[in-house]
Backbone of each chain as ProteinMPNN parsed JSONL, in Angstrom:
{"seq_chain_A": "EVQLVESGGGLVKPGGSLRLSCAVSGFTFNTYSMNWVRQAPGKGLEWVSAISTGSSYKYYADSMKGRFTISRDNAKNSLYLQINSLRAEDTAVYYCARGVGGPELWGQGTLVTVSS", "coords_chain_A": {"N_chain_A": [[0.845, -1.196, 0.0], [0.555, 2.181, -0.869], [1.931, 4.816, 0.956], [2.154, 8.01, 2.496], [3.435, 9.746, 5.086], [3.319, 12.413, 7.109], [5.199, 14.255, 9.576], [6.312, 16.072, 12.508], [5.156, 18.528, 12.867], [3.658, 21.098, 14.953], [3.312, 23.289, 17.843], [4.893, 26.343, 17.644], [6.992, 29.077, 18.539], [6.942, 32.452, 17.282], [9.617, 33.233, 15.072], [10.98, 30.935, 15.552], [12.177, 27.622, 14.545], [11.537, 24.767, 12.444], [11.479, 21.356, 11.472], [9.986, 19.525, 9.103], [8.946, 16.219, 8.323], [8.495, 13.589, 5.944], [7.573, 10.421, 5.609], [7.775, 7.785, 3.38], [6.237, 4.924, 1.817], [5.703, 1.87, -0.007], [6.158, 2.502, -2.641], [8.664, 3.179, -5.166], [10.682, 5.338, -3.988], [12.876, 6.896, -4.903], [12.422, 7.372, -7.54], [10.59, 9.307, -7.978], [9.718, 12.732, -8.212], [9.097, 15.122, -5.603], [6.794, 17.018, -3.582], [5.92, 19.827, -1.456], [2.996, 21.143, -0.074], [0.902, 23.63, 1.286], [-1.759, 24.601, 3.555], [-3.442, 27.118, 4.925], [-5.509, 27.679, 7.83], [-8.871, 27.401, 6.939], [-8.384, 28.397, 4.428], [-7.217, 28.387, 0.934], [-5.324, 26.022, -1.119], [-1.766, 26.104, -1.218], [1.032, 25.908, -3.112], [4.272, 24.941, -2.138], [6.982, 23.924, -2.46], [9.278, 21.947, -4.447], [11.183, 19.005, -5.253], [13.643, 17.351, -7.158], [14.275, 13.938, -8.276], [16.921, 13.138, -7.638], [17.756, 15.171, -6.045], [18.958, 17.267, -7.361], [17.606, 19.416, -8.408], [15.748, 22.03, -7.052], [12.832, 23.73, -6.159], [10.947, 26.642, -5.336], [8.083, 28.402, -4.037], [7.728, 31.889, -4.593], [7.35, 33.402, -2.269], [8.407, 31.792, -0.356], [11.074, 31.528, -0.615], [14.297, 31.496, 0.755], [13.638, 31.16, 3.516], [12.679, 28.613, 3.602], [13.652, 25.25, 3.16], [13.926, 22.533, 1.129], [14.525, 19.03, 1.186], [15.754, 15.667, 0.681], [16.115, 12.196, 1.526], [17.001, 9.554, -0.048], [17.82, 7.026, 0.682], [16.562, 6.656, 3.052], [13.963, 6.835, 2.386], [12.605, 9.294, 2.669], [11.302, 12.619, 2.891], [11.917, 16.072, 3.446], [11.218, 19.252, 5.063], [12.619, 22.156, 5.943], [11.914, 24.866, 7.946], [12.603, 28.117, 8.702], [12.803, 31.017, 10.895], [10.059, 31.346, 11.654], [6.746, 32.579, 11.077], [3.573, 34.025, 12.019], [1.884, 33.787, 9.844], [2.709, 31.472, 8.652], [1.337, 29.465, 9.765], [-0.352, 26.532, 9.222], [-1.657, 23.555, 7.629], [0.643, 21.248, 6.512], [1.308, 19.474, 3.654], [2.844, 16.612, 2.23], [3.494, 15.506, -1.074], [3.492, 13.17, -3.663], [4.942, 13.633, -6.821], [4.158, 13.586, -10.129], [3.931, 15.238, -12.893], [2.811, 17.444, -11.502], [1.458, 17.56, -8.097], [0.423, 14.39, -7.071], [-0.263, 12.175, -5.415], [-1.166, 12.339, -2.055], [-0.112, 12.946, 1.344], [-1.571, 12.879, 4.691], [-1.087, 15.176, 6.035], [0.5, 17.583, 8.269], [0.091, 19.635, 11.066], [1.181, 22.888, 11.53], [1.562, 25.32, 13.907], [2.044, 28.638, 14.557], [2.662, 30.615, 17.139], [2.764, 32.82, 19.944]], "CA_chain_A": [[0.0, 0.0, 0.0], [1.304, 3.429, -0.93], [1.665, 5.688, 2.099], [2.975, 9.172, 2.782], [3.086, 10.111, 6.448], [4.039, 13.599, 7.563], [5.38, 14.43, 11.016], [7.178, 17.194, 12.856], [4.402, 19.743, 13.133], [3.401, 21.409, 16.355], [3.233, 24.697, 18.226], [6.215, 26.965, 17.635], [6.946, 30.517, 18.741], [7.464, 33.253, 16.153], [11.07, 33.281, 15.019], [11.535, 29.597, 15.734], [12.414, 26.777, 13.371], [10.882, 23.467, 12.473], [11.795, 20.464, 10.352], [8.925, 18.57, 8.82], [9.379, 15.0, 7.65], [7.483, 12.79, 5.253], [8.06, 9.063, 5.4], [6.969, 7.157, 2.342], [6.365, 3.487, 1.647], [4.813, 1.311, -1.013], [6.584, 2.816, -3.999], [10.097, 3.419, -5.291], [10.776, 6.767, -3.672], [13.907, 7.624, -5.639], [12.03, 7.591, -8.937], [9.543, 10.323, -8.019], [9.893, 14.045, -7.618], [8.219, 15.297, -4.455], [6.323, 18.388, -3.336], [5.233, 20.256, -0.243], [1.884, 22.057, -0.29], [0.34, 23.978, 2.588], [-3.116, 25.141, 3.574], [-3.75, 27.851, 6.144], [-6.869, 27.365, 8.298], [-9.973, 28.014, 6.219], [-7.913, 29.004, 3.172], [-6.964, 27.484, -0.17], [-4.051, 25.327, -1.211], [-0.625, 26.915, -1.655], [2.21, 25.092, -3.408], [5.417, 25.465, -1.388], [8.314, 23.567, -2.933], [9.427, 20.644, -5.082], [12.566, 18.529, -5.363], [13.783, 16.29, -8.154], [14.556, 12.609, -7.734], [18.267, 13.062, -7.082], [17.991, 16.42, -5.29], [19.702, 18.254, -8.15], [16.778, 20.585, -8.674], [14.831, 22.402, -5.979], [12.023, 24.861, -6.566], [10.191, 27.215, -4.231], [7.224, 29.545, -4.261], [8.498, 33.121, -4.381], [7.229, 33.867, -0.889], [9.06, 30.829, 0.532], [12.52, 31.512, -0.851], [15.147, 32.048, 1.806], [13.325, 30.599, 4.839], [12.268, 27.221, 3.456], [14.614, 24.406, 2.471], [13.457, 21.169, 0.879], [15.587, 18.041, 1.002], [15.268, 14.283, 0.705], [17.09, 11.135, 1.762], [16.445, 8.408, -0.768], [18.141, 5.798, 1.428], [15.605, 6.544, 4.158], [12.606, 7.032, 1.844], [12.061, 10.419, 3.423], [11.305, 13.989, 2.384], [11.982, 17.005, 4.561], [11.067, 20.679, 4.823], [13.127, 22.975, 7.038], [11.349, 26.214, 7.92], [13.246, 28.989, 9.679], [12.191, 32.332, 11.144], [8.621, 31.128, 11.476], [5.84, 33.71, 11.262], [2.187, 33.616, 12.234], [1.261, 33.436, 8.557], [3.131, 30.126, 8.261], [0.407, 28.516, 10.374], [-1.01, 25.802, 8.136], [-1.397, 22.128, 7.467], [1.649, 21.026, 5.476], [1.157, 18.171, 3.012], [3.79, 16.17, 1.221], [2.767, 14.913, -2.188], [4.276, 12.602, -4.743], [4.681, 14.489, -7.97], [4.43, 13.28, -11.534], [3.005, 16.176, -13.513], [2.102, 18.085, -10.395], [1.17, 16.653, -6.976], [-0.427, 13.299, -7.535], [-0.731, 11.413, -4.266], [-0.911, 13.217, -0.92], [-0.225, 12.481, 2.716], [-2.681, 13.453, 5.439], [-0.71, 16.502, 6.491], [0.906, 17.853, 9.641], [-0.288, 21.013, 11.388], [2.162, 23.785, 12.132], [0.932, 26.498, 14.489], [3.052, 29.607, 14.997], [1.996, 31.512, 18.081], [3.492, 33.048, 21.195]], "C_chain_A": [[0.88, 1.246, 0.0], [0.915, 4.311, 0.254], [2.654, 6.842, 2.128], [2.526, 9.679, 4.149], [3.965, 11.265, 6.904], [4.149, 13.611, 9.087], [6.225, 15.675, 11.247], [6.459, 18.497, 13.113], [4.206, 19.961, 14.628], [3.305, 22.904, 16.569], [4.65, 25.269, 18.348], [6.047, 28.467, 17.844], [7.445, 31.251, 17.495], [8.977, 33.389, 16.236], [11.729, 31.927, 15.159], [11.708, 28.854, 14.424], [11.75, 25.427, 13.572], [11.369, 22.66, 11.283], [10.673, 19.465, 10.223], [9.507, 17.386, 8.068], [8.196, 14.336, 6.975], [8.101, 11.436, 4.959], [7.167, 8.369, 4.389], [7.233, 5.653, 2.305], [5.425, 3.044, 0.537], [5.127, 1.698, -2.445], [8.076, 3.132, -3.988], [10.358, 4.912, -5.191], [11.736, 7.502, -4.602], [13.6, 7.802, -7.114], [10.965, 8.676, -9.087], [10.054, 11.659, -7.495], [8.836, 14.218, -6.541], [7.919, 16.766, -4.224], [5.907, 18.572, -1.88], [4.174, 21.276, -0.654], [1.319, 22.389, 1.086], [-1.042, 24.595, 2.436], [-3.354, 25.797, 4.92], [-5.2, 27.56, 6.554], [-7.933, 28.126, 7.524], [-9.608, 28.616, 4.876], [-7.666, 27.93, 2.104], [-5.593, 26.834, -0.111], [-2.975, 26.254, -1.751], [0.558, 25.988, -1.886], [3.441, 25.749, -2.777], [6.739, 25.204, -2.1], [8.281, 22.209, -3.607], [10.908, 20.302, -5.178], [12.611, 17.378, -6.357], [14.247, 14.991, -7.496], [15.907, 12.523, -7.04], [18.706, 14.295, -6.327], [18.747, 17.488, -6.075], [18.921, 19.547, -8.341], [15.805, 20.794, -7.516], [14.11, 23.679, -6.398], [11.194, 25.328, -5.374], [9.204, 28.25, -4.752], [8.013, 30.807, -3.901], [8.5, 33.545, -2.916], [7.947, 32.953, 0.106], [10.593, 30.86, 0.408], [13.259, 32.161, 0.306], [14.895, 31.439, 3.171], [13.008, 29.114, 4.792], [13.367, 26.46, 2.696], [14.061, 22.995, 2.354], [14.661, 20.252, 0.709], [14.972, 16.648, 1.041], [16.431, 13.355, 0.992], [16.529, 9.875, 1.129], [16.741, 7.086, -0.058], [17.144, 5.558, 2.557], [14.163, 6.714, 3.699], [11.9, 8.197, 2.541], [12.273, 11.752, 2.727], [11.269, 14.922, 3.586], [11.67, 18.434, 4.094], [11.537, 21.407, 6.081], [12.543, 24.369, 6.889], [11.987, 27.016, 9.047], [12.48, 30.3, 9.829], [10.68, 32.293, 10.963], [7.806, 32.356, 11.846], [4.426, 33.189, 11.469], [1.531, 33.154, 10.945], [1.746, 32.098, 7.991], [2.244, 29.051, 8.898], [-0.429, 27.851, 9.289], [-0.856, 24.309, 8.361], [-0.435, 21.989, 6.292], [1.514, 19.594, 4.97], [2.403, 17.856, 2.181], [2.994, 15.438, 0.144], [3.739, 14.396, -3.225], [3.932, 13.336, -6.012], [5.125, 13.912, -9.291], [3.463, 14.144, -12.318], [2.169, 16.864, -12.457], [1.827, 17.092, -9.288], [0.108, 15.636, -7.362], [-1.065, 12.573, -6.364], [-0.262, 12.135, -3.022], [-0.908, 12.443, 0.391], [-1.386, 13.167, 3.395], [-2.347, 14.801, 6.06], [-0.277, 16.552, 7.948], [0.677, 19.34, 9.909], [0.863, 21.739, 12.065], [1.42, 25.027, 12.622], [2.025, 27.413, 15.028], [2.349, 30.645, 15.87], [2.84, 31.657, 19.344], [2.642, 32.671, 22.4]], "O_chain_A": [[1.831, 1.348, 0.775], [-0.267, 4.526, 0.523], [3.835, 6.676, 1.824], [1.354, 10.004, 4.336], [5.177, 11.125, 7.064], [3.307, 13.052, 9.79], [6.778, 16.254, 10.311], [7.078, 19.474, 13.533], [4.547, 19.109, 15.449], [3.227, 23.685, 15.621], [5.489, 24.731, 19.071], [5.073, 29.057, 17.379], [8.271, 30.729, 16.747], [9.544, 33.625, 17.302], [12.926, 31.793, 14.906], [11.429, 29.378, 13.346], [11.446, 25.007, 14.689], [11.638, 23.211, 10.215], [10.436, 18.657, 11.12], [10.44, 17.53, 7.278], [7.047, 14.504, 7.385], [9.033, 11.321, 4.163], [5.944, 8.368, 4.528], [8.296, 5.178, 2.703], [4.478, 3.747, 0.186], [4.436, 1.268, -3.368], [8.672, 3.328, -2.929], [10.265, 5.646, -6.175], [11.441, 8.613, -5.041], [14.425, 8.327, -7.862], [10.492, 8.936, -10.193], [10.735, 11.719, -6.471], [7.804, 13.546, -6.558], [8.688, 17.644, -4.617], [5.588, 17.614, -1.176], [4.427, 22.156, -1.476], [1.264, 21.522, 1.958], [-1.439, 25.042, 1.36], [-3.456, 25.116, 5.94], [-6.026, 27.23, 5.703], [-7.901, 29.355, 7.46], [-10.434, 29.278, 4.249], [-7.874, 26.739, 2.335], [-4.812, 27.06, 0.813], [-3.231, 27.081, -2.626], [1.036, 25.35, -0.948], [3.625, 26.962, -2.873], [7.524, 26.124, -2.325], [7.373, 21.413, -3.373], [11.768, 21.183, -5.183], [11.715, 16.535, -6.384], [14.568, 14.961, -6.308], [16.028, 11.91, -5.98], [19.884, 14.453, -6.006], [19.136, 18.509, -5.508], [19.498, 20.63, -8.424], [15.134, 19.865, -7.065], [14.728, 24.6, -6.934], [10.792, 24.534, -4.523], [9.445, 28.897, -5.771], [8.862, 30.785, -3.01], [9.52, 33.99, -2.389], [8.08, 33.299, 1.28], [11.304, 30.284, 1.231], [12.889, 33.238, 0.774], [15.843, 31.218, 3.923], [13.06, 28.431, 5.814], [13.93, 26.962, 1.724], [13.766, 22.345, 3.357], [15.686, 20.65, 0.157], [13.804, 16.484, 1.394], [17.587, 13.687, 0.733], [15.676, 9.206, 1.713], [15.978, 6.13, -0.192], [16.909, 4.421, 2.968], [13.245, 6.735, 4.519], [10.744, 8.086, 2.948], [13.287, 11.978, 2.066], [10.67, 14.607, 4.614], [11.828, 18.779, 2.923], [10.93, 21.288, 7.145], [12.662, 24.987, 5.831], [11.912, 26.627, 10.212], [11.63, 30.643, 9.008], [10.101, 33.091, 10.226], [8.125, 33.075, 12.793], [4.122, 32.044, 11.133], [0.714, 32.233, 10.954], [1.246, 31.644, 6.962], [2.388, 27.866, 8.6], [-1.127, 28.524, 8.53], [-0.041, 23.86, 9.168], [-0.667, 22.54, 5.216], [1.594, 18.635, 5.738], [2.947, 18.733, 1.511], [1.959, 14.831, 0.419], [4.682, 15.083, -3.617], [2.764, 13.633, -6.264], [6.32, 13.764, -9.548], [2.28, 13.814, -12.402], [0.94, 16.856, -12.528], [1.949, 15.887, -9.508], [-0.947, 15.972, -7.9], [-2.281, 12.382, -6.335], [0.907, 12.509, -2.926], [-1.594, 11.432, 0.539], [-2.108, 13.945, 2.772], [-3.236, 15.492, 6.558], [-0.632, 15.69, 8.752], [1.023, 20.192, 9.09], [1.437, 21.26, 13.044], [0.738, 25.701, 11.85], [2.835, 27.003, 15.86], [1.546, 31.444, 15.388], [3.539, 30.73, 19.751], [3.095, 32.798, 23.538]]}, "seq_chain_B": "DIQMTQSPSSLSASVGDRVTITCRASQDIRNDLNWYQQKPGKAPKRLIYAASSLESGVPSRFSGSGSGTEFTLTISSLQPEDFATFYCLQHNKYPYTFGQGTKLEI", "coords_chain_B": {"N_chain_B": [[5.365, 34.81, -12.407], [2.865, 32.306, -13.051], [-0.489, 33.072, -13.044], [-3.477, 31.721, -11.768], [-6.824, 31.885, -12.351], [-9.735, 31.118, -10.91], [-13.146, 30.238, -11.231], [-16.662, 29.763, -10.445], [-16.171, 31.195, -7.113], [-17.748, 30.058, -5.236], [-20.513, 27.811, -5.302], [-23.831, 26.937, -5.518], [-25.741, 24.041, -5.727], [-27.783, 21.251, -6.787], [-28.47, 17.766, -6.145], [-28.018, 15.787, -8.98], [-27.736, 17.903, -10.722], [-25.919, 19.51, -13.406], [-22.706, 20.777, -13.366], [-20.249, 23.323, -13.893], [-16.924, 24.323, -13.613], [-14.462, 26.805, -13.923], [-11.106, 27.505, -14.932], [-8.683, 29.936, -15.557], [-5.626, 30.628, -17.075], [-2.816, 32.814, -16.752], [-1.021, 32.793, -18.765], [-0.071, 30.81, -21.648], [-0.376, 27.446, -20.866], [-0.298, 25.051, -22.088], [-1.466, 21.822, -21.817], [-1.038, 21.456, -19.155], [-2.413, 21.001, -16.602], [-4.105, 20.241, -13.613], [-6.933, 18.935, -11.788], [-8.302, 19.009, -8.529], [-10.033, 17.53, -5.788], [-11.243, 18.375, -2.622], [-12.317, 17.365, 0.519], [-13.788, 18.363, 3.664], [-11.366, 18.49, 6.221], [-9.781, 16.581, 5.078], [-7.113, 15.3, 2.946], [-6.296, 16.698, -0.268], [-7.462, 15.258, -3.366], [-6.45, 14.029, -6.44], [-8.311, 14.462, -9.356], [-8.387, 14.849, -12.125], [-5.89, 14.865, -14.592], [-3.41, 16.345, -16.753], [-5.209, 18.054, -17.998], [-7.479, 16.721, -19.128], [-7.515, 14.018, -18.601], [-8.801, 11.315, -16.843], [-8.363, 10.396, -13.524], [-7.517, 7.173, -12.3], [-10.179, 5.248, -11.061], [-11.825, 7.36, -10.519], [-15.108, 8.585, -10.807], [-16.923, 8.54, -13.931], [-18.57, 10.696, -14.32], [-17.195, 12.96, -13.844], [-15.348, 15.267, -15.741], [-12.769, 16.809, -17.69], [-11.674, 19.616, -19.607], [-10.08, 21.617, -22.171], [-7.281, 23.725, -23.102], [-4.186, 25.507, -23.339], [-5.03, 28.476, -22.228], [-7.528, 28.344, -21.03], [-9.689, 26.395, -19.097], [-11.91, 23.769, -18.096], [-13.784, 22.096, -15.555], [-16.147, 19.658, -15.388], [-19.02, 18.351, -13.874], [-21.217, 15.922, -14.491], [-23.637, 14.956, -13.435], [-24.54, 15.696, -10.429], [-23.678, 14.045, -7.427], [-24.42, 13.136, -4.004], [-22.007, 12.775, -2.634], [-20.254, 14.412, -3.931], [-20.093, 16.977, -3.065], [-17.915, 19.4, -2.149], [-14.701, 21.058, -2.052], [-13.088, 22.345, -4.887], [-10.067, 22.512, -6.746], [-7.91, 23.954, -9.199], [-4.691, 23.345, -10.651], [-1.715, 24.574, -12.046], [1.0, 23.067, -13.669], [2.898, 23.739, -15.465], [5.024, 25.523, -15.363], [7.497, 26.219, -12.885], [7.17, 28.597, -10.232], [4.681, 26.228, -9.276], [1.152, 26.844, -9.365], [-1.962, 27.24, -7.705], [-5.471, 27.516, -8.373], [-7.956, 29.626, -6.783], [-9.903, 28.119, -5.633], [-13.088, 26.424, -5.565], [-15.992, 26.244, -3.845], [-18.34, 23.849, -3.567], [-21.619, 23.658, -2.875], [-24.636, 22.423, -1.355]], "CA_chain_B": [[4.641, 33.59, -12.044], [1.599, 32.096, -13.746], [-1.66, 33.248, -12.173], [-4.637, 30.897, -12.104], [-8.06, 32.521, -11.902], [-10.757, 30.073, -10.863], [-14.487, 30.765, -10.974], [-16.904, 30.741, -9.387], [-15.533, 30.85, -5.839], [-18.686, 29.148, -4.595], [-21.568, 27.384, -6.213], [-24.904, 26.14, -4.912], [-26.323, 23.146, -6.714], [-28.577, 20.154, -6.25], [-28.174, 16.431, -6.662], [-28.495, 15.622, -10.345], [-27.366, 19.054, -11.552], [-24.658, 19.563, -14.146], [-21.992, 21.988, -12.955], [-18.996, 23.594, -14.582], [-15.973, 25.208, -12.937], [-13.506, 27.287, -14.922], [-9.81, 28.076, -14.551], [-7.977, 30.654, -16.619], [-4.217, 30.848, -16.801], [-2.348, 34.115, -17.22], [-0.278, 32.561, -20.009], [-0.284, 29.476, -22.217], [0.201, 26.349, -20.093], [-0.568, 23.831, -22.876], [-2.486, 21.077, -21.068], [-0.385, 21.113, -17.886], [-3.37, 21.421, -15.585], [-4.774, 19.194, -12.844], [-8.055, 19.289, -10.932], [-8.311, 18.295, -7.262], [-11.198, 17.63, -4.924], [-10.906, 18.284, -1.203], [-13.412, 17.35, 1.46], [-13.339, 18.967, 4.928], [-10.5, 17.706, 7.098], [-9.089, 15.538, 4.316], [-6.138, 15.731, 1.952], [-6.827, 16.769, -1.634], [-7.39, 14.066, -4.205], [-6.409, 14.42, -7.848], [-9.395, 13.9, -10.163], [-8.075, 15.013, -13.549], [-4.54, 15.318, -14.89], [-3.224, 16.722, -18.155], [-6.415, 18.792, -18.399], [-8.68, 15.964, -19.51], [-7.374, 12.588, -18.296], [-9.444, 10.956, -15.582], [-7.583, 9.561, -12.615], [-8.078, 5.844, -12.106], [-11.112, 5.12, -9.952], [-12.696, 8.543, -10.42], [-16.31, 8.343, -11.612], [-16.921, 9.137, -15.266], [-19.348, 11.939, -14.355], [-16.218, 14.044, -13.833], [-14.578, 15.414, -16.97], [-12.014, 18.043, -17.824], [-11.392, 20.009, -20.983], [-9.359, 22.865, -22.346], [-5.838, 23.775, -23.31], [-3.734, 26.89, -23.502], [-5.291, 29.331, -21.069], [-8.861, 28.191, -20.472], [-9.938, 25.014, -18.729], [-13.143, 23.55, -17.346], [-14.115, 20.842, -14.898], [-17.593, 19.457, -15.444], [-19.621, 17.198, -13.2], [-22.399, 15.805, -15.352], [-24.827, 14.737, -12.623], [-24.011, 15.752, -9.071], [-24.059, 13.067, -6.418], [-24.24, 13.705, -2.659], [-20.609, 12.708, -2.197], [-19.431, 15.338, -4.72], [-20.043, 18.309, -2.457], [-16.543, 19.547, -1.677], [-14.019, 22.197, -2.674], [-12.304, 21.928, -6.045], [-8.946, 23.391, -7.093], [-7.06, 23.661, -10.344], [-3.265, 23.586, -10.443], [-0.891, 24.531, -13.259], [2.343, 22.536, -13.444], [3.681, 24.008, -16.674], [6.26, 26.197, -14.95], [7.658, 26.541, -11.483], [6.449, 27.883, -9.185], [3.328, 25.769, -9.532], [0.163, 27.717, -8.745], [-3.319, 26.765, -7.599], [-6.573, 28.444, -8.382], [-8.405, 30.015, -5.447], [-10.828, 27.116, -5.116], [-14.541, 26.549, -5.734], [-16.722, 25.458, -2.854], [-19.599, 23.369, -4.125], [-22.529, 23.455, -1.752], [-26.026, 22.082, -1.662]], "C_chain_B": [[3.328, 33.521, -12.821], [0.459, 32.219, -12.733], [-2.797, 32.374, -12.689], [-5.875, 31.534, -11.499], [-9.181, 31.511, -12.038], [-12.106, 30.709, -10.554], [-15.542, 29.677, -11.192], [-16.167, 30.344, -8.107], [-16.441, 29.944, -5.009], [-19.855, 28.907, -5.535], [-22.582, 26.566, -5.425], [-25.569, 25.311, -5.985], [-27.078, 22.037, -6.006], [-28.118, 18.839, -6.842], [-28.821, 16.293, -8.044], [-28.129, 16.762, -11.276], [-26.074, 18.779, -12.314], [-23.975, 20.866, -13.764], [-20.663, 22.083, -13.699], [-18.191, 24.613, -13.782], [-14.888, 25.557, -13.949], [-12.22, 27.768, -14.272], [-9.181, 28.732, -15.763], [-6.547, 30.91, -16.174], [-3.772, 32.174, -17.402], [-1.44, 34.009, -18.44], [-0.502, 31.122, -20.445], [0.409, 28.418, -21.363], [-0.014, 25.009, -20.79], [-1.703, 23.071, -22.18], [-1.957, 20.661, -19.699], [-1.228, 21.576, -16.698], [-4.016, 20.203, -14.947], [-5.96, 19.791, -12.094], [-8.041, 18.391, -9.691], [-9.642, 18.536, -6.553], [-10.731, 17.511, -3.486], [-12.167, 18.351, -0.36], [-12.897, 17.838, 2.815], [-12.506, 18.01, 5.768], [-9.698, 16.635, 6.394], [-8.047, 16.143, 3.378], [-6.809, 15.84, 0.584], [-6.614, 15.451, -2.377], [-7.39, 14.529, -5.663], [-7.509, 13.694, -8.621], [-9.002, 13.797, -11.631], [-6.62, 15.45, -13.664], [-4.425, 15.578, -16.39], [-4.513, 17.266, -18.761], [-7.659, 17.944, -18.614], [-8.598, 14.477, -19.211], [-7.911, 12.288, -16.909], [-8.547, 10.046, -14.769], [-8.287, 8.215, -12.442], [-8.996, 5.814, -10.886], [-12.057, 6.294, -9.778], [-13.91, 8.324, -11.322], [-16.319, 9.137, -12.921], [-17.803, 10.383, -15.366], [-18.446, 13.168, -14.261], [-15.499, 14.081, -15.186], [-13.879, 16.769, -16.985], [-11.774, 18.338, -19.294], [-10.597, 21.298, -20.989], [-7.89, 22.669, -22.628], [-5.451, 25.239, -23.509], [-3.965, 27.693, -22.243], [-6.653, 29.115, -20.428], [-9.219, 26.714, -20.305], [-11.25, 24.914, -17.959], [-13.16, 22.16, -16.726], [-15.635, 20.757, -14.906], [-17.967, 18.216, -14.661], [-20.988, 17.044, -13.835], [-23.693, 15.644, -14.554], [-24.379, 14.61, -11.17], [-24.574, 14.649, -8.183], [-23.779, 13.646, -5.028], [-22.781, 13.765, -2.222], [-19.697, 13.703, -2.938], [-19.301, 16.713, -4.081], [-18.743, 18.454, -1.677], [-15.991, 20.844, -2.258], [-13.086, 21.675, -3.762], [-11.249, 22.983, -6.368], [-8.327, 22.96, -8.416], [-5.615, 23.967, -9.956], [-2.561, 23.557, -11.781], [0.491, 24.0, -12.876], [3.181, 22.674, -14.713], [5.03, 24.628, -16.334], [6.28, 26.325, -13.43], [7.713, 28.066, -11.329], [5.057, 27.45, -9.635], [2.345, 26.705, -8.807], [-1.219, 27.095, -8.812], [-4.292, 27.896, -7.91], [-7.058, 28.665, -6.949], [-9.375, 29.022, -4.819], [-12.283, 27.457, -5.407], [-15.218, 25.645, -4.735], [-18.092, 25.125, -3.414], [-20.508, 22.965, -2.978], [-23.918, 23.065, -2.235], [-26.873, 23.341, -1.59]], "O_chain_B": [[2.758, 34.545, -13.197], [0.455, 31.55, -11.7], [-3.045, 32.3, -13.892], [-5.967, 31.702, -10.283], [-9.533, 31.1, -13.144], [-12.2, 31.608, -9.718], [-15.354, 28.78, -12.014], [-15.597, 29.255, -8.04], [-15.968, 29.163, -4.183], [-20.137, 29.7, -6.433], [-22.218, 25.608, -4.743], [-25.924, 25.83, -7.043], [-27.019, 21.905, -4.784], [-27.471, 18.795, -7.888], [-29.987, 16.63, -8.248], [-28.202, 16.61, -12.496], [-25.26, 17.941, -11.926], [-24.583, 21.934, -13.828], [-20.052, 21.083, -14.073], [-18.719, 25.632, -13.336], [-14.454, 24.711, -14.731], [-12.24, 28.365, -13.195], [-9.15, 28.161, -16.853], [-6.292, 31.348, -15.052], [-4.288, 32.603, -18.433], [-1.125, 35.016, -19.074], [-1.056, 30.316, -19.699], [1.621, 28.473, -21.155], [0.076, 23.955, -20.16], [-2.784, 23.625, -21.978], [-2.374, 19.643, -19.148], [-0.813, 22.422, -15.905], [-4.421, 19.262, -15.63], [-5.991, 20.986, -11.802], [-7.805, 17.186, -9.78], [-10.276, 19.582, -6.696], [-9.916, 16.647, -3.163], [-12.979, 19.266, -0.499], [-11.702, 17.74, 3.091], [-12.894, 16.864, 5.994], [-9.002, 15.856, 7.045], [-8.091, 17.331, 3.059], [-7.788, 15.143, 0.316], [-5.725, 14.659, -2.061], [-8.235, 15.328, -6.065], [-7.626, 12.47, -8.552], [-9.253, 12.787, -12.288], [-6.17, 16.314, -12.911], [-5.232, 15.097, -17.185], [-4.851, 16.964, -19.905], [-8.77, 18.385, -18.32], [-9.527, 13.738, -19.536], [-7.526, 12.922, -15.926], [-8.034, 9.046, -15.272], [-9.516, 8.145, -12.441], [-8.633, 6.294, -9.812], [-12.989, 6.231, -8.976], [-13.759, 7.92, -12.475], [-15.795, 10.248, -13.0], [-17.788, 11.061, -16.394], [-18.875, 14.283, -14.559], [-15.092, 13.043, -15.708], [-14.337, 17.735, -16.376], [-11.683, 17.428, -20.119], [-10.456, 21.976, -19.972], [-7.332, 21.591, -22.422], [-6.292, 26.086, -23.809], [-3.187, 27.606, -21.293], [-6.907, 29.667, -19.357], [-9.077, 25.906, -21.223], [-11.65, 25.846, -17.262], [-12.634, 21.195, -17.281], [-16.32, 21.685, -14.477], [-17.323, 17.173, -14.766], [-21.828, 17.938, -13.73], [-24.737, 16.15, -14.966], [-23.902, 13.559, -10.739], [-25.772, 14.364, -8.188], [-22.97, 14.566, -4.902], [-22.371, 14.693, -1.525], [-18.516, 13.823, -2.616], [-18.483, 17.524, -4.514], [-18.495, 17.75, -0.698], [-16.717, 21.624, -2.874], [-12.384, 20.682, -3.569], [-11.502, 24.184, -6.276], [-8.229, 21.771, -8.717], [-5.358, 24.752, -9.043], [-2.767, 22.638, -12.574], [1.078, 24.431, -11.884], [4.048, 21.849, -15.0], [6.049, 24.297, -16.94], [5.25, 26.511, -12.782], [8.245, 28.754, -12.201], [4.343, 28.208, -10.291], [2.674, 27.28, -7.77], [-1.608, 26.505, -9.82], [-3.979, 29.074, -7.736], [-6.625, 27.979, -6.022], [-9.64, 29.077, -3.618], [-12.658, 28.627, -5.485], [-15.045, 24.427, -4.766], [-18.897, 26.012, -3.699], [-20.203, 22.051, -2.212], [-24.309, 23.343, -3.368], [-28.082, 23.285, -1.815]]}, "name": "protein", "num_of_chains": 2, "seq": "EVQLVESGGGLVKPGGSLRLSCAVSGFTFNTYSMNWVRQAPGKGLEWVSAISTGSSYKYYADSMKGRFTISRDNAKNSLYLQINSLRAEDTAVYYCARGVGGPELWGQGTLVTVSSDIQMTQSPSSLSASVGDRVTITCRASQDIRNDLNWYQQKPGKAPKRLIYAASSLESGVPSRFSGSGSGTEFTLTISSLQPEDFATFYCLQHNKYPYTFGQGTKLEI"}
């Protein structure tokens, strides 16, 4: 069974950092590009970042450049998102998604809440 | 960046109705467009890829059309389980961009 399971979310103070993880199983991870997408409470979907199979190419939404870093470990079948200098507006559910022609298969998400 | 303008933002309909949702791209994206359905508290699910290809297991009442800058998602006969929020996404160029969403309500 194909599974994507996000973790690492939680309550963080403004200015803090967080590393989100996505553990995958049921498919050959190193043959798929991967994405992060977020959704603020009550709002629409916002694409965050993508990474190629071998990590050579990384892409970010304009508003995420500089504070967000995507990475992957193909040996561990895992995707990561490092977020620094967290702001209240980063509060959202963060989804990882397998990507072939855009996000295709999604995890259930992990909630990040930025509040003092 | 490519802007995706989705309309309407909300839509009231009844079981059995035919509904159409539109997405317009700010530049030519060929057919690099997907449609997603999201129900409350759940992850999005891809319904349509490459503008008009139906995802495996998705009922045939869903269809997509268009290319270039104008795209539509049509539900031919609404079923109770179809009431949800729908999003388009362009994956022609990074950064990928979503439409604002259409909430389909009874």
